[in-house]
Each structure stands twice: as structure tokens, then as C-alpha cells.
C-alpha positions in Angstrom: 86.7 122.5 67.2 88.3 121.9 70.6 89.1 118.5 71.9 87.3 117.5 75.2 90.4 118.2 77.2 90.8 121.6 75.7 87.2 122.4 76.7 88.2 121.6 80.3 91.3 123.7 80.0 89.3 126.6 78.5 86.7 126.3 81.3 89.3 126.4 84.0 91.0 129.4 82.4 87.9 131.5 82.0 86.6 130.6 85.4 90.0 131.6 87.1 90.1 134.8 85.0 86.6 135.7 85.9 86.9 135.2 89.6 90.3 137.0 89.8 89.2 140.0 87.8 85.8 140.1 89.7 87.7 140.2 93.0 90.3 142.7 91.7 87.4 144.9 90.3 85.6 144.8 93.7 88.7 145.7 95.7 89.6 148.5 93.3 86.1 149.9 93.3 86.2 149.9 97.1 89.4 152.0 97.2 88.8 154.3 94.1 85.9 156.0 92.7 83.9 153.9 90.3 84.7 156.5 87.6 88.4 155.5 87.5 88.2 151.8 88.2 88.1 150.8 84.5 91.5 152.6 84.0 93.1 150.2 86.7 91.3 147.2 85.4 92.7 147.5 81.8 96.1 146.2 82.9 94.5 143.6 85.3 92.4 142.3 82.4 95.3 142.1 80.1 97.3 140.2 82.8 94.4 137.8 83.4 94.4 136.8 79.7 98.1 136.1 79.8 98.1 134.4 83.2 95.1 132.1 82.4 95.5 131.5 78.7 99.2 131.5 78.4 100.4 130.2 81.8 103.8 128.9 80.6 104.8 131.9 78.7 107.8 133.9 80.1 105.6 137.0 80.4 103.2 135.1 82.6 105.6 134.0 85.2 105.1 135.2 88.8 108.2 137.6 88.8 107.1 139.0 85.5 103.5 139.7 86.7 104.4 141.2 90.1 107.7 142.9 89.1 106.4 144.2 85.8 103.4 145.8 87.4 105.2 147.2 90.4 108.0 148.7 88.3 105.4 150.2 85.9 103.4 151.7 88.7 106.4 153.4 90.2 107.5 154.7 86.9 104.0 156.0 86.1 103.6 157.7 89.5 107.1 159.2 89.2 106.4 160.5 85.7 103.1 162.0 86.7 104.7 163.8 89.7 107.9 165.1 88.1 107.1 165.7 84.5 104.7 168.7 84.1 103.2 167.8 80.7 100.6 165.0 80.8 101.4 164.1 77.2 105.1 163.9 77.8 104.6 162.1 81.1 102.3 159.4 79.6 104.5 159.0 76.6 107.7 158.5 78.7 106.1 156.2 81.2 105.9 153.2 78.8 109.4 153.2 77.4 110.9 153.9 80.9 108.8 151.0 82.2 110.0 148.8 79.4 113.6 149.7 80.1 113.4 148.9 83.8 111.4 145.7 83.2 114.0 144.6 80.7 116.9 145.2 83.1 115.0 143.5 86.0 114.1 140.6 83.8 110.3 141.0 84.4 108.9 142.0 81.1 105.0 142.0 81.4 103.3 143.9 78.6 100.3 144.9 80.6 102.7 146.8 82.8 102.5 149.5 80.0 98.8 150.0 80.9 99.7 150.3 84.6 102.2 153.1 83.9 99.7 154.9 81.8 96.9 154.5 84.4 99.1 156.2 87.1 99.5 159.2 84.7 95.9 159.6 83.2 93.9 157.9 85.9 92.5 161.0 87.5 92.5 162.6 90.9 91.5 159.5 92.8 94.6 157.7 91.5 96.8 160.7 91.8 95.8 161.2 95.4 97.2 157.7 96.2 100.6 158.8 95.1 103.0 155.9 95.6 100.4 154.1 97.6 99.0 153.3 94.1 101.9 150.8 93.8 100.7 148.7 96.7 96.9 149.3 96.6 95.5 148.5 94.0 98.5 147.4 91.8 100.3 144.9 94.0 97.0 143.8 95.5 95.4 143.1 92.2 98.5 141.3 91.0 98.5 139.1 94.0 94.8 138.2 93.5 95.7 137.2 89.8 98.7 135.2 90.9 96.8 133.4 93.6 94.0 132.3 91.2 96.4 131.4 88.5 98.4 129.2 90.9 95.1 127.6 92.2 94.1 126.8 88.6 97.5 125.4 87.8 97.4 123.2 90.9 93.9 121.9 90.0 95.1 121.2 86.4 98.0 119.2 87.9 96.1 117.3 90.6 92.8 116.7 88.8 92.6 113.4 87.0 90.3 115.0 84.4 93.3 117.0 83.2 95.6 113.9 82.6 97.0 113.9 79.1 97.2 110.1 79.1 
């Protein structure tokens, strides 16, 4: 059973996750065909869980969220464009993303789904080319980060969240 303060924490987390994923879904569906929006939102949803339920985890920090997704998107698009086999391209996109996230110190596990989405996302995603990195990947990451920061600010400023 959750303590009363934990209920407030959970409510703030799920509300922030819901609103941010809803906005990311809407923006992605406006840019991509509805058929491929779920592919993009897999990594967004995984990031939302990290950002809102584990906000102090190293993988949930702003640089990890933004850098991890951007690096993974670039790697995924590059693999798709230059490796002729979809199987090999998809299989290499994750370890290459991990390697670069490691060296750039921005490990964010949902980045793996972002890399794969660039490879298997279909024509609407492939047509974006490296534009995929900015819209929807960067844009969705900024939406999540903005709402995560807003929820964190509410937690800090709201007397209902005082631990004392």
C-alpha cells in the first residue's frame, strides 16, 4: 500500500507522462502517417516511464534523454541509408548507438528503440532522412523534458510534497 505522499507522487508522475506522451503522439501523427506513429512512440513511451517514475536516475537526466535519442536517431538513419540489409542494419543500429552513447556519456536505454525505428519505421520515416533526428525525435524529447521539469518544479514548490 502506498503512503499518502506516494499517491501524490504517483499522480504527478502519471499525469505528466500522460500529457507529454499525448502531445508527442499528436505531433508525430501530424507529421507521419498514423500507421507508423506507434513505432516512434515506443521509445517516447519508454522515456516517459524513466523520466517520470525514475527522475533522479542517471539515465533520466536531460543530457541522457536528449543526447541518447539524437545519437540513436542519427545512427539508425545512417545504418538504414548505408547498410543494404535491413536485418544487419537493424542489428547494428543498437550496439553502435550504445557505443556512441557510452562515449558521449548520455546512456538512455530507449534510444535503442529510436535507432530501430529509423531502420524499420517504413517509408514515411525513411522519407524524413536525417530530418527524423529533429522532427519527431528531438521534438518529442523536448516535450518529455519540458513536462518532466514542470512536474519536478511542482514537486519542489508545492507544500503538499514536503517530506516534513
